[in-house]
C-alpha atoms as a printed R data frame, in Angstrom:
    type eleno elety resid chain resno       x      y      z
1   ATOM     1    CA   MET     A     1 102.858 12.245 32.814
2   ATOM     2    CA   ALA     A     2 101.533  8.988 31.101
3   ATOM     3    CA   ALA     A     3 104.807  8.762 29.359
4   ATOM     4    CA   ARG     A     4 106.727  8.546 32.699
5   ATOM     5    CA   ASP     A     5 103.811  6.256 33.984
6   ATOM     6    CA   ARG     A     6 104.788  4.225 31.006
7   ATOM     7    CA   GLY     A     7 108.724  4.075 31.773
8   ATOM     8    CA   ALA     A     8 110.282  6.880 29.773
9   ATOM     9    CA   ALA     A     9 112.459  9.275 31.443
10  ATOM    10    CA   VAL     A    10 110.194 12.400 32.181
11  ATOM    11    CA   VAL     A    11 111.393 14.089 34.823
12  ATOM    12    CA   GLY     A    12 110.219 17.989 34.698
13  ATOM    13    CA   VAL     A    13 108.357 20.623 32.338
14  ATOM    14    CA   ASP     A    14 109.486 23.419 30.693
15  ATOM    15    CA   LEU     A    15 107.510 26.255 29.024
16  ATOM    16    CA   HIS     A    16 109.756 28.020 26.081
17  ATOM    17    CA   GLY     A    17 108.639 30.801 23.522
18  ATOM    18    CA   ASP     A    18 108.970 34.165 22.538
19  ATOM    19    CA   GLU     A    19 108.557 35.978 25.764
20  ATOM    20    CA   GLN     A    20 107.134 39.250 24.537
21  ATOM    21    CA   THR     A    21 104.385 37.738 21.782
22  ATOM    22    CA   PHE     A    22 102.937 35.435 24.301
23  ATOM    23    CA   PRO     A    23 104.103 37.220 28.016
24  ATOM    24    CA   SER     A    24 101.414 35.521 29.828
25  ATOM    25    CA   PRO     A    25 102.045 32.238 31.542
26  ATOM    26    CA   GLN     A    26  98.083 31.763 32.372
27  ATOM    27    CA   PRO     A    27  97.234 29.585 29.427
28  ATOM    28    CA   PHE     A    28 100.156 26.389 31.071
29  ATOM    29    CA   VAL     A    29  98.774 26.938 34.802
30  ATOM    30    CA   ALA     A    30  97.017 23.706 35.025
31  ATOM    31    CA   ALA     A    31  99.778 22.166 33.559
32  ATOM    32    CA   PHE     A    32 101.828 23.189 35.507
33  ATOM    33    CA   ARG     A    33  99.814 22.472 38.555
34  ATOM    34    CA   LEU     A    34  99.708 18.711 37.501
35  ATOM    35    CA   ALA     A    35 103.176 18.711 36.777
36  ATOM    36    CA   ALA     A    36 103.749 19.618 40.601
37  ATOM    37    CA   GLN     A    37 101.000 17.244 41.710
38  ATOM    38    CA   ALA     A    38 102.999 14.747 40.105
39  ATOM    39    CA   GLY     A    39 106.415 15.721 41.067
40  ATOM    40    CA   LEU     A    40 107.524 16.753 37.726
41  ATOM    41    CA   GLY     A    41 110.222 19.714 38.362
42  ATOM    42    CA   ARG     A    42 109.203 22.629 36.967
43  ATOM    43    CA   GLN     A    43 111.004 25.233 34.585
44  ATOM    44    CA   ALA     A    44 110.229 28.298 32.098
45  ATOM    45    CA   HIS     A    45 112.029 30.980 30.091
46  ATOM    46    CA   ALA     A    46 111.429 33.945 31.272
47  ATOM    47    CA   GLY     A    47 113.242 37.819 31.963
48  ATOM    48    CA   GLU     A    48 115.161 37.584 28.546
49  ATOM    49    CA   GLY     A    49 112.887 39.096 25.709
50  ATOM    50    CA   ALA     A    50 110.567 40.311 28.345
51  ATOM    51    CA   GLY     A    51 111.458 41.784 31.905
52  ATOM    52    CA   ALA     A    52 111.131 41.436 35.543
53  ATOM    53    CA   THR     A    53 107.660 41.026 35.304
54  ATOM    54    CA   SER     A    54 107.713 37.963 32.820
55  ATOM    55    CA   VAL     A    55 109.565 36.088 36.038
56  ATOM    56    CA   TRP     A    56 107.229 37.300 38.816
57  ATOM    57    CA   ASP     A    57 104.404 35.822 36.375
58  ATOM    58    CA   CYS     A    58 106.110 32.279 36.485
59  ATOM    59    CA   LEU     A    59 106.916 32.147 39.822
60  ATOM    60    CA   HIS     A    60 103.521 33.066 40.746
61  ATOM    61    CA   GLY     A    61 101.517 31.691 37.887
62  ATOM    62    CA   LEU     A    62 103.403 28.486 37.099
63  ATOM    63    CA   ASP     A    63 105.405 28.183 40.349
64  ATOM    64    CA   VAL     A    64 108.637 27.208 38.905
65  ATOM    65    CA   GLN     A    65 111.743 26.303 40.552
66  ATOM    66    CA   ARG     A    66 113.973 27.140 37.384
67  ATOM    67    CA   ILE     A    67 113.768 29.907 35.620
68  ATOM    68    CA   ALA     A    68 116.111 29.960 31.871
69  ATOM    69    CA   HIS     A    69 117.914 33.070 31.688
70  ATOM    70    CA   GLY     A    70 115.925 35.534 34.008
71  ATOM    71    CA   VAL     A    71 118.391 37.661 34.492
72  ATOM    72    CA   ARG     A    72 115.917 40.694 33.922
73  ATOM    73    CA   ALA     A    73 115.531 40.344 37.868
74  ATOM    74    CA   VAL     A    74 117.969 42.740 38.032
75  ATOM    75    CA   GLU     A    75 115.837 45.138 37.014
76  ATOM    76    CA   ASP     A    76 113.717 44.635 40.294
77  ATOM    77    CA   PRO     A    77 115.812 44.502 43.307
78  ATOM    78    CA   ALA     A    78 112.958 43.179 45.061
79  ATOM    79    CA   LEU     A    79 112.436 40.063 42.676
80  ATOM    80    CA   VAL     A    80 116.609 39.644 43.343
81  ATOM    81    CA   ALA     A    81 115.676 39.354 46.684
82  ATOM    82    CA   HIS     A    82 112.959 36.866 46.802
83  ATOM    83    CA   LEU     A    83 114.806 35.041 44.155
84  ATOM    84    CA   ALA     A    84 117.815 34.354 46.483
85  ATOM    85    CA   GLN     A    85 115.262 33.539 49.578
86  ATOM    86    CA   ALA     A    86 113.019 31.690 47.787
87  ATOM    87    CA   GLY     A    87 116.500 29.322 46.189
88  ATOM    88    CA   VAL     A    88 115.036 30.106 42.144
89  ATOM    89    CA   VAL     A    89 117.464 28.664 40.246
90  ATOM    90    CA   LEU     A    90 118.490 31.031 36.959
91  ATOM    91    CA   ASP     A    91 119.826 28.652 34.089
92  ATOM    92    CA   VAL     A    92 121.660 31.635 32.360
93  ATOM    93    CA   CYS     A    93 123.342 31.416 28.579
94  ATOM    94    CA   PRO     A    94 125.579 34.773 28.168
95  ATOM    95    CA   THR     A    95 126.278 33.713 24.907
96  ATOM    96    CA   SER     A    96 122.304 33.889 24.464
97  ATOM    97    CA   ASN     A    97 121.787 36.963 26.009
98  ATOM    98    CA   VAL     A    98 124.526 38.851 24.163
99  ATOM    99    CA   ARG     A    99 123.253 37.815 20.754
100 ATOM   100    CA   THR     A   100 119.585 38.748 21.974
101 ATOM   101    CA   GLY     A   101 120.657 42.053 22.520
102 ATOM   102    CA   LEU     A   102 119.811 42.112 26.374
103 ATOM   103    CA   ALA     A   103 123.364 42.519 27.331
104 ATOM   104    CA   PRO     A   104 126.361 44.151 25.134
105 ATOM   105    CA   SER     A   105 128.798 41.852 25.853
106 ATOM   106    CA   VAL     A   106 129.850 39.055 28.184
107 ATOM   107    CA   ALA     A   107 131.970 41.714 30.298
108 ATOM   108    CA   ALA     A   108 128.892 43.732 31.157
109 ATOM   109    CA   HIS     A   109 126.468 40.890 31.639
110 ATOM   110    CA   PRO     A   110 124.380 41.048 34.786
111 ATOM   111    CA   ILE     A   111 125.388 37.592 35.857
112 ATOM   112    CA   ARG     A   112 127.848 38.711 38.406
113 ATOM   113    CA   ALA     A   113 124.956 40.860 40.243
114 ATOM   114    CA   LEU     A   114 122.569 38.518 40.430
115 ATOM   115    CA   HIS     A   115 125.856 35.934 42.056
116 ATOM   116    CA   GLU     A   116 126.770 38.432 44.446
117 ATOM   117    CA   ALA     A   117 122.943 38.866 45.599
118 ATOM   118    CA   GLY     A   118 122.562 35.672 46.550
119 ATOM   119    CA   VAL     A   119 120.496 33.907 43.389
120 ATOM   120    CA   ARG     A   120 121.386 30.600 42.559
121 ATOM   121    CA   VAL     A   121 122.828 30.630 39.194
122 ATOM   122    CA   THR     A   122 123.711 28.114 37.362
123 ATOM   123    CA   VAL     A   123 125.301 27.984 33.282
124 ATOM   124    CA   SER     A   124 123.814 26.619 30.584
125 ATOM   125    CA   SER     A   125 124.379 26.985 26.554
126 ATOM   126    CA   ASP     A   126 121.003 27.812 25.406
127 ATOM   127    CA   ASP     A   127 120.149 26.548 22.311
128 ATOM   128    CA   PRO     A   128 123.725 25.180 21.652
129 ATOM   129    CA   LEU     A   129 123.332 24.712 17.627
130 ATOM   130    CA   PRO     A   130 121.903 28.386 16.758
131 ATOM   131    CA   LEU     A   131 124.388 29.896 19.123
132 ATOM   132    CA   ALA     A   132 127.625 28.000 18.292
133 ATOM   133    CA   THR     A   133 128.243 27.375 21.708
134 ATOM   134    CA   THR     A   134 128.785 24.564 24.615
135 ATOM   135    CA   VAL     A   135 128.841 25.207 28.370
136 ATOM   136    CA   THR     A   136 132.222 25.286 27.811
137 ATOM   137    CA   GLU     A   137 132.515 28.046 26.168
138 ATOM   138    CA   GLU     A   138 130.216 29.557 28.655
139 ATOM   139    CA   LEU     A   139 132.371 29.306 31.381
140 ATOM   140    CA   ALA     A   140 135.353 30.135 29.731
141 ATOM   141    CA   HIS     A   141 133.624 33.275 29.011
142 ATOM   142    CA   LEU     A   142 132.365 34.061 32.483
143 ATOM   143    CA   HIS     A   143 136.253 33.186 33.698
144 ATOM   144    CA   ARG     A   144 137.763 35.792 30.905
145 ATOM   145    CA   ASP     A   145 135.386 38.160 31.151
146 ATOM   146    CA   LEU     A   146 133.883 38.361 34.099
147 ATOM   147    CA   GLY     A   147 136.694 37.167 36.783
148 ATOM   148    CA   PHE     A   148 134.891 34.160 37.903
149 ATOM   149    CA   SER     A   149 137.464 31.937 39.750
150 ATOM   150    CA   LEU     A   150 137.626 28.295 38.695
151 ATOM   151    CA   PRO     A   151 136.144 27.185 42.107
152 ATOM   152    CA   ASP     A   152 133.480 29.743 41.140
153 ATOM   153    CA   LEU     A   153 132.471 28.196 37.827
154 ATOM   154    CA   GLY     A   154 132.920 24.605 39.680
155 ATOM   155    CA   ARG     A   155 130.237 26.354 42.131
156 ATOM   156    CA   PHE     A   156 127.968 27.063 39.286
157 ATOM   157    CA   MET     A   157 127.911 23.364 38.052
158 ATOM   158    CA   VAL     A   158 127.486 21.828 41.484
159 ATOM   159    CA   THR     A   159 124.591 24.323 41.583
160 ATOM   160    CA   ALA     A   160 122.953 22.720 38.414
161 ATOM   161    CA   ALA     A   161 123.620 19.434 38.894
162 ATOM   162    CA   ALA     A   162 122.327 19.556 42.964
163 ATOM   163    CA   HIS     A   163 119.313 21.534 40.892
164 ATOM   164    CA   SER     A   164 118.325 19.391 37.915
165 ATOM   165    CA   PHE     A   165 114.938 17.582 38.003
166 ATOM   166    CA   GLN     A   166 116.716 14.337 37.806
167 ATOM   167    CA   PRO     A   167 116.318 11.512 40.769
168 ATOM   168    CA   THR     A   168 117.760 12.562 44.100
169 ATOM   169    CA   SER     A   169 120.244  9.629 43.844
170 ATOM   170    CA   VAL     A   170 121.575 10.764 40.558
171 ATOM   171    CA   ARG     A   171 121.801 14.063 41.388
172 ATOM   172    CA   ALA     A   172 123.935 13.501 44.631
173 ATOM   173    CA   THR     A   173 126.228 11.338 42.464
174 ATOM   174    CA   LEU     A   174 126.451 14.501 40.388
175 ATOM   175    CA   VAL     A   175 127.314 16.959 42.727
176 ATOM   176    CA   ARG     A   176 129.565 14.106 44.635
177 ATOM   177    CA   THR     A   177 131.701 13.677 41.398
178 ATOM   178    CA   LEU     A   178 131.997 17.292 40.215
179 ATOM   179    CA   GLN     A   179 133.141 18.395 43.881
180 ATOM   180    CA   ASP     A   180 135.810 15.812 43.554
181 ATOM   181    CA   VAL     A   181 137.139 16.581 40.048
182 ATOM   182    CA   TRP     A   182 136.616 20.729 40.041
183 ATOM   183    CA   PRO     A   183 139.248 22.728 41.344
184 ATOM   184    CA   GLY     A   184 139.387 24.648 44.773
């Protein structure tokens, strides 16, 4: 927050880490509370290495607006309903989830079930260098392997822009630009 107050473009905080080795977000509750009070966006990685409980823990303990991965939410129908109702966004990288063994293939990935349940989903490249992927490649996988239409993919991108932690004017411009240029 001090860096932001000195002019740095800090818009949010994100908790990364090994969900299985360090399953509790408890040590970070105070920091996320300060971030919320300062108006910063809040995201945590959960629901990939660890199950649906890790998503619940981040929602309750850290008051996050976005969950990176979160796809193991499908293990808990009440969590899926909560994510949809609360508008919590999941940032999903199918390639990452396949490589970590969460899904046997992109074709068997739970993103479609989450999307059809009304969960807001975006598509990310997670760690693009070690995974050797891009957002474009992830979108192509979803189109080819799961049958998402081009308009579906556009809606994922609009969701990403609309729920980014950028200032309102930047988000609005991104959303308009995507809606103007994306097919469908």
